N, C-alpha and C positions, 0 to 999 in steps of 0.2 A: 307461585302456583301450587307447589307441593303443600304449603300450609292450607291453602283454600281447599284442596282436595281432601286433606286429612279432616278438616273441620266439617266439610260438607258430608263426608261419609259418616262421621260421628253423629251428626244430626239425623241423617236418614236412617242410620242403624237404630237410634232411639225411637224414631217414628215407627219403624218397622216392628220393633219389639212391642210397642203399644198396640199396633194393628193386630199382631199375633195374639196378644192377650185378649183383646176384644173379640177376635174371631173365636177364640176358645170359649168365651162367655156367651156370645150371641150367634155363633155360626156365621154364615155368609148372608145374613138377612139383608145386608146392603145391596144384594143382587136385585132386590125389588125396586130399587131407586131408578127412575128414569133420569135422563140427562138434566132436565130442568129442575128436578128435585135435588140433585147434587149441587147444581148451581145455587139453589136457594139455601142449602145447608152451609155452603161456603160463604154466601152473602150474609147470613145471620152472624157467622163468626167474625167476618171482616167488619161488619157494621158495629158489632159490639166493641171490637178493638178501637174503632174510630170514635165511638161514643165515649169510651173510657179516656182516650187520648184528649178529646175535646173538653170533657168535664173534669177530668182528674179524679173522678170518684167511681166506685163500683160497689154493688151490694152483694154480688155473687162471688164466691171465693176463687173461682177458676181464674187463673192468671192469663195475661195477654199471651205469654209464651205458650201456654197450653192451647190457646185458640189457634195460634200459628201451627202448632203440631197437628191440630184437627184439620186445618186447611191443607196441609201437606197430604194427610191421609185421605181426605175426601177427594183431593185432586188425583191421587194415584188410583183410588177407586173408580173415578170417572174414566181414566185411561184404561183400566182393566175392563170395565164394562164395555167401552168402545171397541175393545179387541176381541170380545167374546161374541159368538153367534147367538141368535135367538134360541137355538136348540140346546145351548149349554144349560145344564140344570142349575136351579137356584142354589141348591146345596152343593157347594164345592168342598172337597176335603181340605183340611188345614194345609196339607202339603201343596195342593193345587193353588190355594189362595196365596200361599207364601211364594211359590214359583212365579205366579202372575205379578205379585207385588215387586219381586226382585227384577223381573224383566222390565217392567215399566219404570222402576226407579233407575235402572241402568240407562234406559233411553233418555230420561230427563237429565241424568248426570252428563251423558254424552253431549246433549244440547248445551248444558251449562258450560262445559269445557270449550265448545266451539265459540259460544258467545263471549265467554270470558277472554278468550284469545283475541277476538276482534275488538271488544270494548275495554279491555283491561279490567281492572278491578274497581271500576267507578262505583259499583254498588257499595263498596266499603265506606264511601263518603256520604252515602245517602241516609236520610233520616227515616226512622221507622214509620213515620206518618206517610212518607212517600210510597213505601211498599204497600201499605194498606190502600192508598188511593189507586195505585197501579193494579192491585188485585181487583178492586171494585170496577175499574174501567174494563179489565179483561172479562169480568163476569157480565157486564152489560153488553160487551161484544158477543159473548157466547149466546146470550139471550136473543140478540138480533140474528145471529146465524141460525139458531134454532127456529126462529120465526120465519126465516127464509128457507125452511126445509133442509137446513144443513149445508146450503150452497153459498159459496162466496164467488165474487167476480175476480178480485185481485188480491184479496187478503188471505192471511193464514186461516186455517180451519180451526175447528173446535179443539182438537187434540193439542195443537201448538199453543193455544191460549191456556189450556189447563197446565201444560208443561211450564209455561212462563209463571203461572200462579204458584205452582209448586216451588219453583226456583226463587221467586220473590219471598215466599214464606221462609224458606231455608236461609236465605240471605239475612232476613230480619232476625232469625234466631241466632245466626252466627254473630251478627253485629251486636246483639243483646248479650253476648257471652252466655248463652242459654245453658250450655253444658258445664260451665264453671260455677254455676249458682248452687 
């Protein structure tokens, strides 16, 4: 479990560093995204990964790993957005954006630790294609929850699905030895 936590934190640290650099470049323009737009951004990335996996070819230089990093960051953006009120200004300071990122990343890590305890490390034996399929399923679930005005009868809510998406993407990166490349 210590190895998992070390690898997990290395991946999320790299994702956070990229988030911070992009925030320096673009500010917090992502604050304009509604939940469905974030879902669609993640969907585009997951669909591209699946297309590359199925065809074995790509014409754009962005790697599969970079798409998983994007999925992690958009997932955390979704959780940040869900935790902010409508009165929160669009323009957050870099410090505020980073604090929100760290808060949500810690929440997702805590969830991973709980689930990893109960499920063991079954994810280590999973194929990268399975992570993509699970991410796509979670996105379709979120779309349905949004169509139901954010309400569920017996299922997890939107935030839980985004947290799972983030964890699947991090697991895919760990399994791909992303930081060793």
